[in-house]
C-alpha angles and dihedrals in degrees: 000000000000132000133206129199118268125237113234142135117296115240142183115270117253098037122122118236104199133052126247087248091059090048091050092050091050093048093044092053092055094047089048089056088048092053091047091055091048091051090050088055093235113152119209117265109267126232135177090217118118100174140031115264091226127060093217141349109284120254115258112238120226123240118250090255098041112132125231099019111180121229092250095047124104115242124190123226121233090250094052095053102042087113089074089079095044098084146346115333127202115202117191133186116261102228117209098243139109121281110253137179134196116203131155091348094307132113122224135182118221091294112067101195090098138008121275113270105177115114091238089071094056097095090050090052089055090067097033093103091054094045089046088059096043096045114077105247096234089061132079118203118211127194149130120293102217098179094111131040115244112176098320128059118215127199127204097023113174092214144329097273128060116180119216105167144017129203128206100222093198100052093025089226125135117238119242119257091255090053091047092050092048091048092050092046091052089055093043099251129137114230125222112280118275110227099180139006121179142060135305118206091220143346092270090065090046090052091050090052093048091049090052091053098047 
């Protein structure tokens, strides 16, 4: 799975991008799912895990033809990413948010040694108990915290958290995109937008598609 940056209106840092009404609707939906599960008498999946098996979410490597690669970024060679044309590829939009993780009812930023403390994570912490119940405890759910504007302003957000990946903390394997979507939907969360799903015959066609979207 690969992601590319979105194209939106630049904004001043520190502004909020969604109304309190949108936040309330998002929060209410998650708590409604929580109540439904309680009424069904379904206990959360149990796990003996007490910590995430990774210290932080891994860095995403750039494609060989990615523009504006910083000196400290990782860039793949053509030989190392030939597998991208070997099967189905899911390309999602890289939202301009803050990396966030839900696990065992706690909220983390990209680093998982301690819980997130920045004020922009507060509205996610408000629903953390509900998500902690709805999310099977052997799984960690990663996504973009969209509570605060960074360098891009978004309009029409469905909520402040958009999942893009899920990790099985027991097997240390990443869930497929279909599994991640189903997991997010069961909790009541919108996933990051899918820009493409299908196959490319070779990397040249993938590069052509990326160039057309930039």
